[in-house]
C-alpha positions as CSV (number, residue, x, y, z in Angstrom):
1,X,105.0,113.5,175.0
2,X,106.8,110.2,174.8
3,X,104.8,108.9,177.7
4,X,101.4,109.9,176.3
5,X,102.2,108.1,173.2
6,X,103.4,104.7,175.2
7,X,100.4,104.7,177.6
8,X,97.9,105.8,174.4
9,X,99.5,102.7,172.7
10,X,99.3,100.4,175.7
11,X,95.1,101.5,176.1
12,X,94.7,100.7,172.3
13,X,96.3,97.5,172.8
14,X,94.3,96.6,175.9
15,X,91.2,98.0,174.1
16,X,91.8,95.0,171.0
17,X,92.4,92.1,173.0
18,X,89.5,92.9,175.2
19,X,87.3,93.1,172.0
20,X,89.1,89.9,170.3
21,X,87.9,87.9,173.4
22,X,84.4,89.6,174.0
23,X,83.5,88.2,170.2
24,X,80.5,86.6,170.1
25,X,79.3,83.6,167.4
26,X,76.6,84.5,164.7
27,X,73.4,83.1,166.0
28,X,74.5,83.0,169.8
29,X,74.6,84.4,172.7
30,X,77.7,85.6,175.3
31,X,77.1,86.4,178.6
32,X,79.5,87.3,181.7
33,X,78.5,86.4,185.0
34,X,80.5,85.7,188.7
35,X,82.0,82.4,187.0
36,X,83.2,84.0,183.9
37,X,81.8,84.3,180.5
38,X,79.6,81.6,178.9
39,X,78.4,80.7,175.1
40,X,75.0,79.9,174.5
41,X,73.7,78.7,171.5
42,X,70.4,77.3,171.1
43,X,68.2,75.7,167.7
44,X,71.1,77.1,165.8
45,X,72.2,75.4,162.2
46,X,76.1,75.4,162.2
47,X,75.8,71.5,161.8
48,X,79.7,71.1,163.1
49,X,81.3,72.5,166.4
50,X,82.7,76.2,165.5
51,X,86.9,76.4,164.8
52,X,86.8,80.2,166.0
53,X,85.1,80.0,169.6
54,X,87.4,82.5,171.6
55,X,89.5,80.2,174.3
56,X,88.0,82.7,177.0
57,X,85.3,80.6,177.7
58,X,84.6,79.1,181.2
59,X,80.6,77.6,179.8
60,X,79.6,76.7,176.6
61,X,76.2,75.5,175.7
62,X,75.3,74.1,172.4
63,X,71.8,72.6,172.0
64,X,69.6,71.8,169.1
65,X,72.2,72.8,166.7
66,X,72.1,69.6,164.4
67,X,76.1,68.4,165.4
68,X,76.9,65.0,164.3
69,X,80.4,64.8,165.7
70,X,82.7,65.7,168.1
71,X,86.1,65.3,166.2
72,X,89.7,65.3,167.5
73,X,90.5,68.6,169.5
74,X,87.1,70.1,169.2
75,X,87.2,72.4,172.4
76,X,91.1,72.4,172.1
77,X,91.1,75.8,171.4
78,X,88.8,76.9,174.9
79,X,91.3,75.3,177.6
80,X,89.7,76.9,180.5
81,X,86.4,75.2,179.6
82,X,84.9,73.8,182.7
83,X,81.0,73.1,181.9
84,X,80.2,71.5,178.1
85,X,76.6,71.1,177.1
86,X,75.9,69.6,174.2
87,X,72.0,68.1,174.8
88,X,69.6,67.1,172.2
89,X,71.6,67.3,169.3
90,X,72.7,64.0,166.1
91,X,75.8,63.5,167.8
92,X,77.0,60.2,166.7
93,X,80.6,59.4,166.8
94,X,83.0,60.6,168.8
95,X,86.8,60.7,168.7
96,X,89.4,59.8,171.2
97,X,90.9,62.7,171.5
98,X,87.4,64.7,171.0
99,X,88.2,66.1,174.7
100,X,92.0,66.5,174.2
101,X,93.1,69.8,176.4
102,X,90.5,69.5,178.4
103,X,92.0,69.3,181.6
104,X,89.6,71.8,183.8
105,X,86.5,70.4,182.4
106,X,84.4,69.2,185.3
107,X,81.0,68.8,183.6
108,X,79.9,67.0,180.4
109,X,76.0,66.4,179.2
110,X,75.5,65.0,176.1
111,X,71.8,64.1,176.6
112,X,69.4,63.3,173.7
113,X,72.5,62.6,170.9
114,X,72.8,59.5,168.6
115,X,75.6,57.7,170.4
116,X,75.9,54.4,169.9
117,X,79.2,53.5,171.7
118,X,82.0,56.1,173.6
119,X,85.6,56.3,173.3
120,X,86.1,55.5,177.6
121,X,89.9,56.3,177.2
122,X,88.9,60.3,176.1
123,X,88.8,60.9,179.3
124,X,92.1,60.9,180.1
125,X,92.2,64.1,179.1
126,X,89.3,65.5,181.6
127,X,91.0,64.5,185.4
128,X,88.7,66.7,187.2
129,X,85.0,65.5,185.2
130,X,82.5,65.0,188.1
131,X,79.2,65.2,185.8
132,X,79.1,62.7,183.1
133,X,75.2,62.2,181.2
134,X,75.0,60.1,178.5
135,X,71.2,59.3,179.1
136,X,68.8,58.8,176.0
137,X,71.6,57.7,173.9
138,X,71.9,53.9,172.0
139,X,74.6,53.1,174.1
140,X,74.4,49.1,173.9
141,X,77.8,47.9,175.7
142,X,79.6,49.3,178.8
143,X,83.3,47.8,178.2
144,X,85.4,46.9,181.6
145,X,87.8,50.0,181.6
146,X,84.9,52.0,180.6
147,X,85.4,54.0,184.5
148,X,89.1,53.5,184.6
149,X,89.8,56.9,183.9
150,X,87.1,59.0,185.7
151,X,88.2,59.1,188.8
152,X,86.1,62.3,190.3
153,X,83.5,61.7,189.0
154,X,80.4,61.9,191.5
155,X,77.1,62.1,188.7
156,X,77.0,59.2,186.2
157,X,73.7,58.4,184.0
158,X,73.4,56.4,181.6
159,X,70.0,56.0,182.0
160,X,67.5,55.1,178.7
161,X,70.2,53.4,176.5
162,X,70.1,50.0,175.0
163,X,72.5,47.9,177.4
164,X,71.3,44.8,178.0
165,X,74.4,43.1,179.9
166,X,77.0,44.6,182.1
167,X,79.9,43.1,184.0
168,X,80.0,43.7,187.6
169,X,84.1,44.4,187.1
170,X,82.8,47.9,185.3
171,X,82.2,49.2,188.7
172,X,84.2,46.9,191.1
173,X,87.3,47.7,188.9
174,X,86.3,52.1,188.8
175,X,89.1,53.9,191.0
176,X,85.9,56.2,192.7
177,X,84.6,52.5,193.9
178,X,87.8,51.1,195.7
179,X,88.5,54.2,197.6
180,X,84.7,55.1,198.4
181,X,83.9,53.4,201.5
182,X,87.4,53.0,202.9
183,X,88.8,56.7,202.2
184,X,85.3,58.5,202.9
185,X,84.2,56.5,205.9
186,X,87.5,57.0,207.5
187,X,87.8,61.3,207.2
188,X,83.6,61.3,208.0
189,X,83.1,63.0,204.2
190,X,79.8,62.0,202.6
191,X,80.6,62.4,199.4
192,X,77.9,60.8,197.3
193,X,78.5,59.3,193.7
194,X,75.3,59.4,191.8
195,X,74.8,56.2,189.1
196,X,71.6,56.4,186.5
197,X,71.2,52.8,184.8
198,X,67.4,52.5,184.5
199,X,65.2,52.4,181.6
200,X,67.9,49.9,180.0
201,X,66.6,46.7,178.1
202,X,68.4,44.4,180.7
203,X,68.7,40.9,179.9
204,X,68.4,38.9,182.8
205,X,70.1,36.1,182.1
206,X,73.6,34.5,183.8
207,X,75.5,36.9,182.4
208,X,74.0,39.3,184.2
209,X,74.5,37.6,187.8
210,X,77.0,39.7,189.0
211,X,75.9,43.3,187.9
212,X,72.6,42.9,189.9
213,X,74.6,41.4,192.8
214,X,76.2,44.6,192.5
215,X,73.2,46.6,192.4
216,X,71.7,44.6,195.6
217,X,74.9,45.5,197.5
218,X,75.2,49.0,196.8
219,X,75.3,51.4,200.1
220,X,76.0,55.0,200.4
221,X,78.1,56.8,199.3
222,X,77.2,55.1,195.9
223,X,73.8,55.6,195.3
224,X,71.5,54.2,192.6
225,X,69.3,57.1,191.0
226,X,66.3,54.6,190.3
227,X,66.9,51.2,192.3
228,X,63.9,49.5,190.9
229,X,66.1,48.4,188.0
230,X,63.7,45.8,185.8
231,X,64.4,43.4,183.0
232,X,63.3,42.9,179.6
233,X,64.1,39.1,179.1
234,X,64.3,36.4,178.7
235,X,60.2,36.2,178.5
236,X,60.0,33.4,181.9
237,X,62.0,37.3,183.5
238,X,60.1,39.9,181.4
239,X,58.9,42.9,183.3
240,X,60.5,41.6,186.7
241,X,62.8,43.8,189.2
242,X,66.0,42.9,189.5
243,X,65.2,42.0,193.7
244,X,62.7,39.3,192.4
245,X,65.0,37.2,190.4
246,X,67.7,34.7,191.3
247,X,70.3,34.3,188.3
248,X,72.6,31.4,188.2
249,X,76.1,30.8,186.9
250,X,76.4,30.2,183.1
251,X,76.9,26.6,182.1
252,X,78.0,25.1,178.7
253,X,75.0,23.3,176.4
254,X,74.4,19.4,177.3
255,X,73.0,18.1,174.3
256,X,70.9,14.6,174.6
257,X,68.6,12.6,172.2
258,X,64.8,10.4,173.3
259,X,66.2,8.4,170.4
260,X,69.5,8.2,168.4
261,X,68.3,5.3,166.0
262,X,65.6,5.9,164.1
263,X,63.9,3.2,161.4
264,X,60.6,4.2,159.5
265,X,59.3,3.1,156.6
266,X,59.6,5.3,153.0
267,X,57.3,7.8,152.5
268,X,57.0,8.7,156.5
269,X,57.1,11.7,158.2
270,X,60.3,11.6,160.7
271,X,60.3,14.2,163.9
272,X,63.7,14.2,165.3
273,X,64.6,15.4,168.9
274,X,67.1,16.9,170.5
275,X,67.4,18.5,174.1
276,X,69.5,21.2,175.2
277,X,70.2,22.5,178.3
278,X,72.5,25.3,179.2
279,X,72.8,28.8,180.6
280,X,72.5,31.5,178.3
281,X,70.0,30.4,175.9
282,X,72.2,28.5,173.2
283,X,71.8,28.6,169.5
284,X,70.4,25.2,168.6
285,X,71.2,24.3,164.5
286,X,70.7,21.2,162.9
287,X,73.1,19.8,160.2
288,X,73.2,16.6,157.9
289,X,76.3,14.6,157.2
290,X,77.7,17.8,158.6
291,X,76.1,20.3,156.7
292,X,73.5,22.9,157.3
293,X,70.2,21.7,156.8
294,X,68.3,24.9,155.1
295,X,64.4,23.3,154.1
296,X,63.0,21.4,156.5
297,X,60.8,23.1,159.0
298,X,62.8,23.1,162.8
299,X,61.1,24.3,165.3
300,X,62.5,25.0,169.3
301,X,60.5,25.3,172.7
302,X,61.4,25.9,176.2
303,X,61.3,23.4,178.7
304,X,62.3,25.7,181.4
305,X,64.7,28.2,181.8
306,X,67.9,26.7,180.8
307,X,66.2,23.6,179.4
308,X,65.1,23.3,175.7
309,X,64.1,21.2,172.9
310,X,64.8,21.3,169.2
311,X,62.4,19.2,166.7
312,X,63.2,18.6,162.9
313,X,60.3,17.7,160.7
314,X,61.2,15.5,157.6
315,X,58.1,15.0,155.7
316,X,58.0,11.8,153.4
317,X,61.2,10.4,153.4
318,X,63.0,9.5,150.6
319,X,66.1,7.5,150.1
320,X,68.1,10.4,150.1
321,X,66.9,11.8,153.4
322,X,68.5,8.5,154.4
323,X,72.1,9.4,157.0
324,X,73.6,11.0,160.2
325,X,72.1,14.1,161.6
326,X,73.7,16.1,164.1
327,X,72.3,18.6,166.4
328,X,74.6,21.3,167.7
329,X,74.1,23.7,170.4
330,X,75.9,26.6,171.2
331,X,76.5,29.8,173.5
332,X,79.4,31.8,174.2
333,X,80.5,29.1,177.0
334,X,81.2,26.3,174.8
335,X,79.1,24.1,172.4
336,X,77.6,20.5,172.5
337,X,76.4,17.9,169.6
338,X,74.4,14.9,169.7
339,X,74.1,12.2,166.6
340,X,70.9,11.0,165.6
341,X,70.8,8.2,162.5
342,X,67.9,7.8,160.1
343,X,67.1,4.6,158.9
344,X,64.3,3.5,156.0
345,X,63.0,0.4,156.5
346,X,62.6,-2.0,153.1
347,X,59.0,-3.0,152.2
348,X,60.3,-5.8,150.3
349,X,62.8,-8.0,152.6
350,X,64.3,-9.6,149.9
351,X,65.7,-6.2,147.8
352,X,68.6,-4.8,150.8
353,X,68.9,-1.2,151.0
354,X,72.0,0.3,150.0
355,X,74.1,2.1,153.0
356,X,72.8,5.4,153.8
357,X,74.5,7.6,151.5
358,X,73.9,10.6,149.7
359,X,72.0,10.0,146.4
360,X,72.5,11.9,143.4
361,X,69.2,12.8,141.5
362,X,68.2,11.6,137.9
363,X,67.6,14.8,136.3
364,X,71.2,15.0,134.9
365,X,70.2,17.2,132.4
366,X,68.5,20.0,134.8
367,X,68.7,23.7,133.8
368,X,69.6,25.7,136.3
369,X,69.7,29.8,135.9
370,X,71.9,31.5,138.7
371,X,72.6,35.2,139.9
372,X,73.2,37.8,142.2
373,X,70.0,39.4,143.7
374,X,70.8,41.2,146.6
375,X,75.2,42.6,147.6
376,X,76.0,44.0,150.9
377,X,78.9,45.6,152.4
378,X,80.5,42.1,153.3
379,X,78.0,39.5,151.6
380,X,75.7,38.5,148.9
381,X,72.5,37.0,148.0
382,X,72.4,34.6,145.5
383,X,69.1,33.4,143.5
384,X,68.0,30.8,141.1
385,X,66.0,29.2,138.8
386,X,65.9,25.7,137.8
387,X,63.7,23.4,135.1
388,X,63.5,20.1,136.8
389,X,60.7,17.5,136.7
390,X,59.5,17.3,140.2
391,X,60.2,20.9,142.3
392,X,58.4,20.0,145.4
393,X,60.6,16.8,145.9
394,X,64.3,18.6,144.4
395,X,67.3,19.5,146.3
396,X,70.2,21.8,145.8
397,X,73.9,21.9,146.8
398,X,75.5,25.2,147.0
399,X,79.5,24.7,146.4
400,X,81.2,27.9,147.7
401,X,85.1,29.2,148.6
402,X,87.7,31.1,147.6
403,X,87.7,30.4,143.7
404,X,91.6,29.1,143.9
405,X,90.2,26.5,146.7
406,X,90.6,22.7,145.3
407,X,87.8,22.4,148.2
408,X,84.4,23.9,148.0
409,X,81.8,24.3,151.0
410,X,78.8,22.6,150.6
411,X,75.5,23.4,151.9
412,X,72.1,21.3,151.1
413,X,68.8,23.5,150.3
414,X,65.5,21.8,150.7
415,X,62.9,21.8,148.1
416,X,61.1,24.7,147.7
417,X,63.9,27.3,148.4
418,X,65.9,29.3,145.7
419,X,67.9,31.7,147.3
420,X,70.7,31.9,149.7
421,X,72.8,34.2,151.3
422,X,76.6,34.4,152.3
423,X,78.0,36.9,154.8
424,X,81.5,37.6,156.1
425,X,82.7,37.9,153.2
426,X,86.7,39.3,152.8
427,X,87.9,42.7,150.7
428,X,90.1,41.8,147.4
429,X,89.0,38.1,147.4
430,X,88.0,36.2,144.5
431,X,84.9,33.6,145.2
432,X,83.6,30.8,143.5
433,X,79.9,29.8,143.9
434,X,77.6,27.3,142.1
435,X,74.2,25.9,142.2
436,X,74.0,22.3,141.4
437,X,70.8,19.5,141.9
438,X,71.9,17.5,145.1
439,X,75.5,15.8,144.8
440,X,76.3,16.5,141.6
441,X,79.5,18.3,140.5
442,X,79.1,22.0,139.2
443,X,78.8,22.3,135.4
444,X,78.9,24.5,132.9
445,X,76.6,27.7,133.4
446,X,76.3,26.8,136.9
447,X,78.4,29.4,138.6
448,X,79.2,32.6,139.4
449,X,82.9,34.1,140.2
450,X,82.8,37.3,141.8
451,X,86.0,39.3,143.3
452,X,85.0,41.3,146.4
453,X,85.8,45.1,146.6
454,X,88.8,47.0,148.7
455,X,88.3,47.6,152.3
456,X,86.2,50.5,153.5
457,X,85.6,52.6,156.7
458,X,83.3,51.5,159.7
459,X,80.9,54.4,158.7
460,X,80.9,54.0,155.4
461,X,80.2,50.2,156.2
462,X,77.5,51.2,157.8
463,X,76.3,53.6,155.2
464,X,77.1,51.7,151.7
465,X,76.7,48.9,150.3
466,X,78.3,46.9,147.3
467,X,77.9,47.5,143.6
468,X,79.0,44.8,141.1
469,X,80.2,44.7,137.8
470,X,79.2,41.7,135.9
471,X,81.9,40.7,133.2
472,X,81.5,38.7,130.3
473,X,84.7,38.9,127.5
474,X,84.7,42.0,125.4
475,X,81.7,43.7,127.3
476,X,81.4,45.2,130.4
477,X,78.7,47.2,132.0
478,X,80.2,49.4,134.6
479,X,78.8,50.9,137.7
480,X,80.7,52.5,140.8
481,X,83.5,50.3,141.8
482,X,82.9,47.3,144.7
483,X,82.0,44.1,143.3
484,X,83.0,42.2,140.1
485,X,81.0,39.4,139.0
486,X,81.0,37.1,135.7
487,X,79.7,33.5,134.7
488,X,81.5,30.7,134.5
489,X,81.5,30.7,130.7
490,X,83.7,34.0,130.9
491,X,87.4,33.6,131.1
492,X,88.6,33.9,134.5
493,X,91.9,35.5,133.4
494,X,89.4,38.5,132.0
495,X,88.9,38.9,135.9
496,X,92.3,39.2,136.6
497,X,92.9,41.4,134.2
498,X,90.2,44.0,135.2
499,X,91.2,43.8,138.8
500,X,95.1,44.5,138.4
501,X,94.5,47.1,135.2
502,X,92.1,48.7,137.8
503,X,94.5,48.7,140.9
504,X,97.2,50.1,138.3
505,X,95.0,52.7,137.6
506,X,94.0,54.0,140.9
507,X,97.9,54.2,141.7
508,X,98.8,56.2,138.8
509,X,95.8,58.3,137.8
510,X,98.0,61.0,139.0
511,X,100.9,60.9,136.3
512,X,98.8,59.9,133.7
513,X,98.9,62.2,130.4
514,X,96.4,64.3,129.1
515,X,94.1,62.2,126.1
516,X,95.7,59.0,126.8
517,X,92.7,56.5,127.5
518,X,92.3,55.5,130.5
519,X,90.9,52.3,131.9
520,X,89.0,54.5,134.9
521,X,85.2,53.5,135.5
522,X,84.3,56.3,133.8
523,X,85.9,55.3,130.9
524,X,85.2,51.6,131.2
525,X,83.4,50.7,128.5
526,X,86.0,52.2,126.4
527,X,89.0,50.5,127.6
528,X,87.3,46.8,127.7
529,X,87.7,46.1,124.0
530,X,91.4,46.9,124.3
531,X,92.3,46.0,127.8
532,X,90.4,43.8,129.6
533,X,89.8,40.8,127.2
534,X,92.4,41.4,124.8
535,X,94.1,38.3,123.2
536,X,95.5,36.8,120.4
537,X,93.4,33.7,120.1
538,X,90.1,35.6,121.2
539,X,87.5,35.3,118.8
540,X,85.7,38.1,117.4
541,X,83.7,40.1,119.4
542,X,80.2,40.2,117.0
543,X,80.6,36.0,117.4
544,X,81.2,35.9,121.0
545,X,78.0,37.8,121.5
546,X,76.4,35.3,119.3
547,X,77.2,32.5,121.2
548,X,75.9,34.3,124.7
549,X,72.9,35.4,123.6
550,X,72.2,31.4,121.5
551,X,73.2,29.9,125.3
552,X,71.3,31.7,127.4
553,X,72.3,31.0,131.2
554,X,75.6,33.1,130.1
555,X,74.9,35.8,129.7
556,X,76.1,38.5,132.0
557,X,73.3,40.3,134.1
558,X,74.0,43.7,135.9
559,X,71.8,43.2,139.8
């Protein structure tokens, strides 16, 4: 009798285990064949990798199921997995540990997703991987170490991506390539390695020289799926095949000018010419007295594949246009510059011209209204409106830098332009930007002080914009945190106090007692009078607001 119960117990346990291992996900189908169990999920609405995938699958195929990312340990509960197909989803992010515990994986297909980059070190967890299909994604970079952790790979498809430049070291450093001709030739084995690199926007300049040479030298067992790789640029090489072009080594730009000292009469049009030779095509920029020129028209033409001409047009020369102009060219190898001096001839020889120094505008009392028109994650766009006697000839100077810096960067802005963008701002940093008439020092009402918000993650950086809170003492217009700005007529200590209070409330928010008035962004309006601008020397709020209204330019705006 005891033997009967023992046998029954073992049978029930076995059936329970078999039932648990044979379950299938809702909306999917499961099959068993000679290779093992397979999971097939087609056109489902799961949206993410299920956490309850049974552990005994050998092949998993989840396609057109709106997956957006591969988080850490996506399939770590299925260590026996050998074939993983995730084609035609919306995967844009792949965690560097998304393949952990998949030591038996031999095939990974990610065709038709939205990957812009791949954490290549993730393949340290898949030493047996032989097939990697990444075609029809958005990959634009292939680092030199990309194939280092793929020693067993026999099929790699990177076609139909956004690759434009690849170093030949990507393949030279590939362990499989290093042993291919040696070991396989000696053993008489034919084990081909197929590479798919076609239909990418290859930029055929000097940076691609090594890769082009590599594709020409490829021979079995390395095989290109399509050996007719085509250039997408530059213009002189577009639509040509790799075997039709010859590329030279990269070189640092060399600049020169036909004339380096120009003298013209007052009111004449001046054209400054700069010749640049370099590989790849350099970026050419004109500067005046070491400040970037904005407002003049600069044109660029290609003389040949490595020689370029840039011309700066200065219409109707004014005395303020005299001085030293610099043409600067740079590429990733280096930079070079040439100086051109512009002189203005006097119509009356008895009246000598003053030395060529920047001239101050005669419109001492010109009114300038300045505000922030647009914000991005790490930048702002500034706009201003000025009431001047001659707008068509009025130049401006932008003074920009950290608030506590005694020396600000100056940028000259030509007539007809009333906006300027500042980028690459540091997080949690106070900046000051002013707009004045050319070479005038900043005056009251011509500056904006703003504080950038705390840093955010890379994914948020792509999807969120910085919001702005514009602050005037005793009045706060509140929106979600990001950036804060106030005019120079507001006390700067107001901003400092606000930022300090915000940080304190963020750190101690959980410990605040019920009923206490909190300086969070939900209650910012209520706390502004009490905490932000509280001072024993402060004038009544009503009087302050009337002063702001009368001055016009000092009022706060929310952009």
